[in-house]
N, C-alpha and C positions, 0 to 999 in steps of 0.2 A: 407863967407860960407853960403850956403843956408840952412835955418832951416825949410824949408817948409815941413809940415807933409805929408807923403805918406799915402793915404787912405788904409785901410785894405781891403783885398779881400772880396767881398760879402757885403760891406757896402755902403750905400748911401752917396755920397760925399757932398750932399746939406743938409743933416740932421745933427742936432747937435750931438755932441759926446755922449751925454746922451741918444740919441734915438737909438743908435746902438743896434740891437737885439743880444742877445747871440747866439753864433754858436751852442751851445749844451745846453740841459736841464740837470740840475743836476740830477743824478740818485742815487739810493740807494747804500749804500756801498756794494762793491763786484760785482756790475752790470755795464755793459758798458754804457756810456752816450748815450742819445737818441738825434739824430740830429733834429734840429728844421726845417730847410729848406735847399734846395740845393742852392749852390752858383749860382748867376744869370748868370754868364758867362759860366757855364757848360751846354752843349747842347747834347742830346742823338744823337748818329750817325744815320743818315738817310740811313740805309742799309736795303735792302730787305732780307727776310728770305732765307737762303741758300736752294737750291734745294736738296731734299733728294731722289728724284725718277728720274729715267731716262725717256726717251720718249718711249712709247710703253709698252704693257703688259708684254713682255718677257724680258725687260731690267730693271726691278725693282731691286734695290740694294738688298733688303732683299731676294727676290726670287733667284737671281742669286748666292748669297752667301750660299744658303741653301745646306746642305749636302745631298748627294745622298742616304745615308743609310736610311733616313726617307722616301724618295720618293720610294725607292725599296720596303720597307715594305708596303706602301700604295698600290703599284701596285700589290703585291702578294695578299693582302687582297681583292682587286678588282677582281682579277682572281678567287679567291675562292668563294667569297660571291655573286658577281654579274654575273660572267660568268659561274659559276658552274663547274670550273675545279676541277679535282681530287686532293687529297692531294699529290700524287706522282708527278703529273704535276707541282703543285705549288712549291714543293721542288726543282724540276729541274730548274724552272725559277729563284728561289732565289739563287741557287748554281751558275748558270751561271753568273748572274749579280754580285754576290760577287766576281767572278773571275776578272771581269772588275774593281771592286773597289780595289781589291788587286793590280792589275797592275798599276792603277793610284797612289796608295799610294807608291809603290816601285819606280815609275818613278819620282814623284814630292816630295816625302817625307812628305806628308800630306794626310788628308782624302779627298776623292773625292767630288767635288762640281758640281753644275749644269753647271758651265762654262767649265767643262772638257768634256762635250758632244759635241765635235767638230769633224769634219771629220779628222783632223790631228791626234788627240789623238786616235780615234777609228781605224784609219789605222795603227797607231803604234802598237796597240793591236793585230790587225790581223797579222802584220809582226812578232810580237813576237811569236804568235802561230805557224806561218809558220816556224820560226826558231827552234821551239821545235819539228818540224816534226809531227804535229798533222794531222790527216786525213782530207781530204777536207770536208767530211760529218760533222765532228765535228766542223770545223771552220764555216761551213754554218749554223749549228744549233745555235751556239753561236751568230753569227752575227744577225741571224733572231730574236733571243730572245731579244737582245739589241735594234733591230729596233722596235719590238713591244712595248718595254718600252718607247722609244722615241716618237712613234706615240701616245701612251697614254698621254704623257706629252704635245704633241701638241694639242690634243683635249681639254685639260684643260687649254690652254692658258699659259702654263709655258714655252714652247719653241715656237719659231716662225715657225720652219720647222724641219723636220726629217733630222739630219745630215748624216744618212746612205744612204739617197737617192742619194747622190753624189758619193758614193763608188761603186766599182765593187763587185759583189757577187761571191763567189766561185761556180764553175759549179756544177750542180746537176747530178751526175753520179750514178744511181741506180746500186748497186752491189748485186749479188746473195749471200745468206747466206753461211757462210763458212762451216757449218755442219748441215746436215739435217738427223735426226734419222729416220730409217725405222720403219715399223709397229712392227717388232720383239722387237726393243729396247723400244718402247713406251709401248708395252704390258708387257715387263719385269719389268718396273718400278711399274706398278699396281700389278703384281704378287709378287714383293718384299714387297710391303706394306701389301698385304694379308698374306704373310708368317709371318710377324712380328706381325700380329693381331692388326693393328692400323686402326680402322675404319675411323678416321679423315683423315689420310694420303691417304687411299684408295679413299675416297670421293673427295679429292683434285685432285688426279692424274686421276681419272675417268673424271672429268670435263675438265682438261687440255688435256686429251687424245682424247676426242670426240668433243671438241668445238674449240680448239686452242685459248682459251681466254688468254688475258694478265694476268700476275700475280696480278697486282693491282686490276683488275676487280674481280678476284677470291677471293682475300682477303676481298673485301668489300661486298661480297654476304650476304644477310640477309634472314631470313625465308620467308618473304613476296615474295621473288623472285621465290620461288618454285611454279610451276603451274601444279599440277596434274601429268599426264603422258606426257604432251607436252614438257616441258623443263623449261627454265628460262625466266621470264618476267621482263621488265623494268630494265635491268642490266646497271649500270653505266659503260661506257667505255671511251676510250681516247677522250679528247676534251670536257668532261662534258656532252656528249650525253647519251642517253639510247637506248638499243636494246633488242629485243627478240631473244633468242638463243635456238634452239631445242636441245634435248638430247634423246638418246634411252630410251624407256619406262622402261627398266629394270634398267637403271642407275637412273632414277627418283624414282623408287621404292626403291632403295638402299638409296637414299638421304633422302626420307621421313622416312625410318626406322632409319637412323642415327639421325634424329631430335628427334624421339620418344624414342629412347633407350639410346643414348649417350649424346646428347646436353642437355636434361633435367637434367642430373646428374651434368653438369658443371656449369649451371647458375641456379639461384633461380627461375626465372620465364621466360618462353619462350613466346615471343610475336612476332608480325610481324616485329618489328624493331630489334630483337635480331640478332647479327652477327652469321653467320653459323659456322665459324671456330675460335677457341680460342687457344691461346698459354699459356703454364704454365711453369714457371721457378722459380728458387729461390735457396737460400743457407740455410744450416742448422741453422745458427745463425739468419738469417733474416726471414726465412719462405718463403712460396710459394706465387707467384704473378701470377694472371691470367688476361689476356688482349686479346682483339680481335687481330687476326693475321694481319700482314702487308705483303706487297709485298716482303720485305727483308726476312721475315720468310720463305716464300714459296721458295725463291731463295736458301736459305740455306738448306731447306728440299730437294730440287731437287739435290743439290750437294751431300748430304748424300746418297741418293738412287742411284745417278749416280755412286758413288764409289762402292756401293754394287753390282751393276750389271756389273762392269768392264768398265764403261763409265764415268770416273770422270769429263770430260769436259762438261757434260750435264748441260744445263740451261733451265729454264722454257720457254724461247722464242724459244728454239730449238724444243720443242714439238709443238709450233704454226706452225713452218715451216714444221714439219713432217706431221701434219694434212693437211696442204694446199697441199703438194705434193701427199698425199694419195687420197684426193678428186679429184685432177686434173687428176691423172692417172686412177681413176675409172670412172669419168664422162666426161673428156676431155672438160670441159666447164669452162673458166676463170670467167665468170659471177657468176657461182655458188660459186666458191672459194672466189670471191670478197665479195659476200653477206654473206658468212659464217664468214669471218675474219672481216667484217665491214670496209673494205677499202673505202675511199671516192672516189678514182680514180682508174680506171682499170689499169692505168700505174703502180701503185704500185704492183698490183697482177701479172703484166706481168713478173716480175723477175723470177717467178717460172718456166716459160717455158724455161729458159736458164740453169736450173740445170740438169734435166734429161728429155729432150724433148721426151717423150714416143711416142707422135703422129708422130714425125718426124722419129723415129726409125721404126715404123710400116709402114710408107709411103714407106720406101725403103726395106721392108722385102722381097719383091719379088726377090731382088738381092742375097739373101742367097743361094738359090738353084743353081743359075748360077755361083756364086763364088765357091761353092763346086765342081761343075762339072769341072770348068776351072782348079782349082788347082789339082784336082785328075787326070785329063788328062795330065797336065804338069808334074806330079810326076812320 
């Protein structure tokens, strides 16, 4: 039997047994022992650090896993703070992008990520909207908003390319407005506000009646925008731009009187930045609350007066169409209508010529007498 002693691990075989170092240093009671040294035969594995990032700026693991909710909020803040978009426009951007986020969540059962911005997922969203029988114009606006969001991500090196560039866009088919109120209906709204003795409502409908402004632009008017008898200066309009909009001098006189007699009673101190129109609401238990009017307030106000005059389907944008048609029929000049409404392209204004083409009717007016004579002779 071999009684040869097997050396202990970590010990020098040539050293005497008394020279063997202890594997551990005695520790205080209740504390773990402290190791003296690592066994000589143990070697750290020679492995390189694992790659935590992919290749390219748009393939970073952290970025690609980022939720789209945060990026959507950053995009909306950019549009508001750096592009000067109106609050209403930014709310529309956020709502449309939230519709895409909801679609992704329903499709994959999780929150939307940056990796979901692919042509396949976006096309599936478009197919889903088509299945819901949404209008082509609605689908085009939503796709365009998502494209702007993707282009913003490309400029910030978050995406390599805009995924919507590979997709077909719904055709743009400008359609004439479904309802265009005539001058009598627009005048009736103003008269109804006068009958109720509501100076604020009269001022709002006078501006809508004679300028065709959008409701958001009217809601954001301030005292500094009133310019003597000329009209409105530096008004914020769609797209974050500003425009000068003329008004009849008698209307401007009424607006100045409204500020001096009515507005000073609603706010403590009237200055250039004071909003022109305020809304007051409240309950008996809570008390009254006063805040500047919004576009939604004006929309509701228009519906109230529309029911009063027997035109319940009336909306603020209908008054814009009515003003456009009235100016076109009076001056027969599309460029003047375009300048009044603030359209960037004349093609947008062109739709009003397909509603009631007054010029075309006058062009064939010489047929009236011939037709009367022909039918009377035949009878």
